[in-house]
PDB file of N, CA, C and O in Angstrom:
ATOM      1  N   MET A   1      -2.205  61.578  13.617  1.00  0.00           N
ATOM      2  CA  MET A   1      -1.207  61.151  12.742  1.00  0.00           C
ATOM      3  C   MET A   1      -2.040  61.312  10.567  1.00  0.00           C
ATOM      4  O   MET A   1      -2.945  60.724   9.973  1.00  0.00           O
ATOM      5  N   ILE A   2      -1.306  62.122  10.280  1.00  0.00           N
ATOM      6  CA  ILE A   2      -2.264  61.818   9.011  1.00  0.00           C
ATOM      7  C   ILE A   2      -1.368  60.541   7.713  1.00  0.00           C
ATOM      8  O   ILE A   2      -0.172  60.550   7.423  1.00  0.00           O
ATOM      9  N   PHE A   3      -2.422  59.603   7.187  1.00  0.00           N
ATOM     10  CA  PHE A   3      -2.297  58.747   6.584  1.00  0.00           C
ATOM     11  C   PHE A   3      -2.853  59.140   5.170  1.00  0.00           C
ATOM     12  O   PHE A   3      -3.960  59.618   4.919  1.00  0.00           O
ATOM     13  N   ILE A   4      -1.717  58.794   4.198  1.00  0.00           N
ATOM     14  CA  ILE A   4      -2.220  58.936   2.881  1.00  0.00           C
ATOM     15  C   ILE A   4      -2.586  57.548   2.360  1.00  0.00           C
ATOM     16  O   ILE A   4      -1.864  56.555   2.446  1.00  0.00           O
ATOM     17  N   SER A   5      -4.103  57.620   1.672  1.00  0.00           N
ATOM     18  CA  SER A   5      -4.615  57.000   1.578  1.00  0.00           C
ATOM     19  C   SER A   5      -3.782  56.238   0.009  1.00  0.00           C
ATOM     20  O   SER A   5      -2.921  56.883  -0.587  1.00  0.00           O
ATOM     21  N   SER A   6      -4.121  55.140  -0.360  1.00  0.00           N
ATOM     22  CA  SER A   6      -3.634  54.737  -1.894  1.00  0.00           C
ATOM     23  C   SER A   6      -4.593  55.066  -3.108  1.00  0.00           C
ATOM     24  O   SER A   6      -4.483  54.868  -4.318  1.00  0.00           O
ATOM     25  N   GLY A   7      -5.616  55.666  -2.296  1.00  0.00           N
ATOM     26  CA  GLY A   7      -6.635  56.088  -3.938  1.00  0.00           C
ATOM     27  C   GLY A   7      -6.496  57.613  -3.447  1.00  0.00           C
ATOM     28  O   GLY A   7      -7.452  58.325  -3.755  1.00  0.00           O
ATOM     29  N   GLY A   8      -5.234  58.353  -2.580  1.00  0.00           N
ATOM     30  CA  GLY A   8      -5.135  59.508  -2.629  1.00  0.00           C
ATOM     31  C   GLY A   8      -6.227  60.392  -2.182  1.00  0.00           C
ATOM     32  O   GLY A   8      -6.193  61.480  -2.756  1.00  0.00           O
ATOM     33  N   LEU A   9      -7.147  60.260  -1.364  1.00  0.00           N
ATOM     34  CA  LEU A   9      -7.965  60.620  -0.471  1.00  0.00           C
ATOM     35  C   LEU A   9      -7.947  60.722   0.760  1.00  0.00           C
ATOM     36  O   LEU A   9      -7.519  59.707   1.308  1.00  0.00           O
ATOM     37  N   PRO A  10      -8.279  61.649   1.523  1.00  0.00           N
ATOM     38  CA  PRO A  10      -7.968  62.063   3.050  1.00  0.00           C
ATOM     39  C   PRO A  10      -8.645  60.700   3.556  1.00  0.00           C
ATOM     40  O   PRO A  10      -9.422  59.860   3.102  1.00  0.00           O
ATOM     41  N   PRO A  11      -7.878  60.948   4.830  1.00  0.00           N
ATOM     42  CA  PRO A  11      -7.904  59.462   5.853  1.00  0.00           C
ATOM     43  C   PRO A  11      -9.438  59.356   6.651  1.00  0.00           C
ATOM     44  O   PRO A  11      -9.841  58.428   7.352  1.00  0.00           O
ATOM     45  N   TRP A  12     -10.101  60.561   6.314  1.00  0.00           N
ATOM     46  CA  TRP A  12     -11.109  60.563   6.577  1.00  0.00           C
ATOM     47  C   TRP A  12     -12.386  60.089   6.107  1.00  0.00           C
ATOM     48  O   TRP A  12     -13.429  59.815   6.702  1.00  0.00           O
ATOM     49  N   VAL A  13     -11.991  60.055   4.688  1.00  0.00           N
ATOM     50  CA  VAL A  13     -12.560  59.173   3.688  1.00  0.00           C
ATOM     51  C   VAL A  13     -12.683  57.871   3.831  1.00  0.00           C
ATOM     52  O   VAL A  13     -11.615  57.272   3.960  1.00  0.00           O
ATOM     53  N   PRO A  14     -13.742  57.179   3.851  1.00  0.00           N
ATOM     54  CA  PRO A  14     -14.180  55.719   3.994  1.00  0.00           C
ATOM     55  C   PRO A  14     -13.591  54.822   2.715  1.00  0.00           C
ATOM     56  O   PRO A  14     -13.600  53.599   2.571  1.00  0.00           O
ATOM     57  N   ASP A  15     -12.992  56.038   1.694  1.00  0.00           N
ATOM     58  CA  ASP A  15     -12.451  54.838   0.689  1.00  0.00           C
ATOM     59  C   ASP A  15     -11.004  54.840   1.056  1.00  0.00           C
ATOM     60  O   ASP A  15     -10.117  54.025   0.802  1.00  0.00           O
ATOM     61  N   SER A  16     -10.993  55.951   1.709  1.00  0.00           N
ATOM     62  CA  SER A  16      -9.231  55.472   2.426  1.00  0.00           C
ATOM     63  C   SER A  16      -8.305  54.269   2.758  1.00  0.00           C
ATOM     64  O   SER A  16      -8.553  53.444   3.638  1.00  0.00           O
ATOM     65  N   GLY A  17      -7.189  54.262   1.942  1.00  0.00           N
ATOM     66  CA  GLY A  17      -6.922  53.006   2.210  1.00  0.00           C
ATOM     67  C   GLY A  17      -6.134  52.454   3.769  1.00  0.00           C
ATOM     68  O   GLY A  17      -6.080  51.289   4.163  1.00  0.00           O
ATOM     69  N   ALA A  18      -5.659  53.501   4.357  1.00  0.00           N
ATOM     70  CA  ALA A  18      -5.491  53.692   5.558  1.00  0.00           C
ATOM     71  C   ALA A  18      -6.660  53.977   6.754  1.00  0.00           C
ATOM     72  O   ALA A  18      -7.793  54.419   6.561  1.00  0.00           O
ATOM     73  N   PRO A  19      -6.022  53.578   8.097  1.00  0.00           N
ATOM     74  CA  PRO A  19      -7.575  53.408   9.123  1.00  0.00           C
ATOM     75  C   PRO A  19      -7.333  54.573   9.309  1.00  0.00           C
ATOM     76  O   PRO A  19      -6.294  55.200   9.104  1.00  0.00           O
ATOM     77  N   ALA A  20      -8.810  55.058   9.915  1.00  0.00           N
ATOM     78  CA  ALA A  20      -9.139  56.605  10.202  1.00  0.00           C
ATOM     79  C   ALA A  20      -9.445  56.807  11.442  1.00  0.00           C
ATOM     80  O   ALA A  20     -10.479  56.452  12.007  1.00  0.00           O
ATOM     81  N   ALA A  21      -8.073  57.688  12.124  1.00  0.00           N
ATOM     82  CA  ALA A  21      -8.196  57.204  13.983  1.00  0.00           C
ATOM     83  C   ALA A  21      -8.383  58.405  14.148  1.00  0.00           C
ATOM     84  O   ALA A  21      -8.563  58.851  15.282  1.00  0.00           O
TER      85      ALA A  21
END
């Protein structure tokens, strides 16, 4: 699944606001 982080970064970026599965 693709999550849009609050920071606008991809889910695989540690700074993402979503869990990187």
